[in-house]
C-alpha positions, 0 to 999 in steps of 0.5 A: 053547119054552124061552122059557117057561122063562126066562118062568117063572126070571124069575116064580119070583125068582132073585135074592131066593133065592139071594142068601143064598148069596153071604155062606154060610160055604162058598167053594163055595156063594158060588162057585156063587151068584155065577155063577147070579147072573150068569146072571140078567141082571138089575141086582139081583143086581149088589150081590151080586155085587160085595161078592163081588170082595172075598172072601177066596177068589181062585176066588170072586173071580174068578167074581164078576168073571165073573158081572159080566160075564155080568149086564152082556152081558145088560142092555141100557144106553143109548139109541138113536142115534135117541134113543128108550131100549132096552126090556127 
């Protein structure tokens, strides 16, 4: 059942919807946005997260670093030992 929810979330294009909050003038909005972008585990979410690594608020920077770890954990990179590409 939870897989259906993830599929629907992916179709809603959360990266496009959340990216604008990553540049909000409110630090809390930026913090929540980078966490949400990291939760999407989408490679398109990495550029706005990386931009927040230079935020003037330390808690936004630390959440951006944590979000990068979340995003990287959800994205399979590289090849299998057999040489076949890793499926998405």
